[in-house]
C-alpha positions in Angstrom: -55.1 29.5 2.4 -56.0 26.1 3.5 -55.7 24.7 0.0 -51.9 26.5 -0.1 -50.8 25.2 3.2 -52.1 21.5 1.9 -49.9 22.2 -1.3 -47.0 23.3 0.6 -47.0 20.3 3.1 -47.4 17.8 0.2 -44.7 19.5 -1.5 -42.2 19.2 1.2 -43.4 15.6 2.0 -42.3 14.3 -1.4 -39.3 16.2 -1.1 -38.3 14.3 1.8 -39.4 10.9 0.5 -37.1 12.2 -2.7 -34.2 12.6 0.1 -34.3 9.1 1.1 -34.4 7.6 -2.0 -31.1 9.2 -2.8 -29.4 8.2 0.4 -31.0 4.8 -0.4 -29.5 4.7 -4.3 -26.1 6.4 -2.6 -25.7 3.4 -0.3 -26.1 1.4 -3.3 -23.4 3.0 -5.5 -21.4 2.4 -2.6 -22.1 -1.1 -2.3 -21.5 -1.6 -6.1 -17.7 0.0 -5.7 -17.1 -3.3 -3.4 -14.8 -5.9 -5.3 -14.1 -9.2 -4.3 -10.0 -9.8 -4.0 -9.3 -13.5 -4.3 -9.1 -13.8 -0.9 -12.9 -13.4 -0.6 -13.1 -10.4 1.0 -14.3 -7.3 -0.1 -12.3 -3.7 -1.0 -13.4 -0.7 -1.7 -11.9 0.5 -4.4 -12.7 4.2 -3.8 -11.6 4.3 -0.1 -8.3 2.2 -0.3 -9.5 -0.2 2.3 -6.8 -2.8 1.7 -7.1 -6.7 2.0 -5.6 -6.7 5.7 -8.6 -4.0 6.4 -6.3 -1.2 7.0 -6.8 2.0 5.3 -4.1 3.5 3.6 -3.0 6.9 2.6 -1.7 5.5 -1.1 0.8 7.3 -3.1 -0.2 6.6 -6.8 2.8 8.5 -8.0 5.8 6.4 -9.0 8.9 8.1 -7.4 6.3 8.6 -4.0 5.7 4.8 -3.9 9.1 4.3 -4.7 11.0 6.2 -2.5 8.7 4.9 0.6 8.8 1.0 -0.7 12.8 1.3 -0.7 12.6 3.5 2.8 10.4 0.9 4.0 13.0 -1.7 3.1 15.8 0.1 4.4 13.9 -0.1 7.6 14.0 -3.8 7.7 17.2 -4.7 6.5 19.1 -2.2 9.3 17.0 -3.4 12.0 17.2 -7.2 10.9 21.2 -6.2 11.0 20.7 -5.3 14.8 18.7 -8.6 15.4 21.9 -10.5 14.2 24.2 -9.4 16.8 21.7 -7.8 19.3 19.1 -11.2 19.6 19.5 -13.5 22.3 17.0 -16.3 20.0 17.7 -18.4 17.5 14.4 -18.0 15.8 14.2 -14.0 16.1 18.1 -14.3 14.6 16.6 -16.8 11.7 13.5 -13.7 11.0 16.0 -11.6 11.1 18.5 -13.2 8.3 15.3 -13.9 6.2 13.8 -10.5 6.3 17.5 -9.3 5.5 17.8 -11.2 2.7 14.3 -10.9 1.0 13.9 -7.1 1.5 17.3 -7.0 -0.3 15.9 -9.1 -2.7 13.2 -6.6 -2.8 14.9 -3.9 -2.9 16.6 -4.5 -6.7 13.4 -6.0 -8.0 12.0 -2.2 -7.2 14.8 -0.4 -8.7 14.5 -2.7 -11.4 10.9 -2.1 -12.5 11.4 1.9 -11.2 13.8 2.0 -14.3 11.7 0.3 -16.3 8.9 3.1 -16.1 8.0 6.1 -18.3 9.8 8.0 -16.8 12.2 5.9 -15.1 12.5 6.5 -11.2 15.6 6.2 -9.2 15.0 5.4 -6.0 16.0 8.0 -3.1 15.1 6.3 0.2 14.1 8.4 3.3 13.4 6.8 6.3 10.0 8.3 8.3 10.7 10.1 11.6 8.7 7.0 13.2 10.9 4.5 11.5 13.9 6.5 12.4 13.4 6.4 15.9 12.0 2.9 16.0 15.3 2.0 14.9 17.7 4.5 17.4 15.2 2.5 20.2 16.3 -1.2 19.0 20.1 0.6 18.8 19.8 1.4 22.6 17.9 -1.6 23.5 19.6 -4.1 25.8 21.0 -6.9 24.4 18.9 -10.4 24.5 15.5 -10.9 25.8 14.4 -7.4 25.9 15.9 -6.5 22.5 14.2 -9.3 20.8 10.4 -8.4 22.4 11.0 -5.1 20.7 12.3 -5.6 17.4 9.4 -8.5 17.0 6.7 -5.7 18.6 8.2 -3.2 16.2 7.9 -5.7 12.6 4.2 -5.9 13.3 3.5 -2.0 12.2 6.6 -1.8 10.0 5.2 -4.9 7.9 1.0 -3.3 8.3 2.7 0.1 6.9 4.2 -2.1 4.3 1.9 -4.2 3.1 -1.2 -1.5 2.8 1.5 1.0 0.3 1.7 -2.5 -1.7 -1.5 -3.2 -1.8 -2.7 0.3 -2.3 -0.3 1.0 -5.1 -1.3 -2.2 -7.0 -4.3 -1.2 -7.1 -3.8 2.6 -7.8 -0.4 3.1 -9.0 0.5 5.3 -12.6 3.3 2.3 -13.9 2.4 -0.8 -14.7 5.7 -2.5 -13.7 5.4 -1.1 -10.5 1.8 -2.3 -10.2 2.9 -5.9 -11.2 6.3 -5.9 -8.6 3.6 -4.2 -5.9 1.2 -7.4 -6.4 4.0 -9.4 -6.1 5.6 -9.0 -3.4 2.1 -8.0 -0.9 2.3 -12.0 -0.5 5.9 -12.0 0.8 5.0 -9.0 3.1 1.9 -10.9 4.1 4.3 -13.8 5.1 6.8 -11.6 7.0 3.8 -9.8 8.7 2.1 -13.0 9.9 5.2 -14.4 11.4 6.4 -11.0 12.9 2.7 -11.3 14.7 3.4 -14.5 16.3 6.7 -13.2 17.9 4.9 -10.4 19.4 2.3 -12.6 21.2 5.1 -14.9 22.9 
């Protein structure tokens, strides 16, 4: 009986050690999935951890990506059109004019890239409830400094979301032309984000 108990204990001990080894191997596998990006950061490809540190729920189908990217452009354009008439700051107006020009260009390039895919996709942008509410809040905000503050604050999460969308599709997307568009456009949006963060901090 004592021999049987000893053998059972030994078996349980070995199983526990094997479990620990399996956990170590899993950790090693997760580390192996990290890919070094051009900026030197490590991106966990299997969980879509983006270069800006966010975790994106990235659409991998062309239609989803195109519609979300086009909706993001629409929000930037419409919110910046409001800034053109309601802002009291030359710096904010200049930033808004730049966003209108560059997001209009982005929409045109997105549409062209989507048309070259197989199957071709036509953008059908519908802004999210959050984008619609933010646009309404900007429309109702008093002209001048109060509008400028809100506009700058809203540009930060809007560009963070757009950047995560682009970076995610560039990695996991299903159409090469759109992946190329996403890769090319992400640094532009990163620049917009950096400038927005600077404005919001003032």
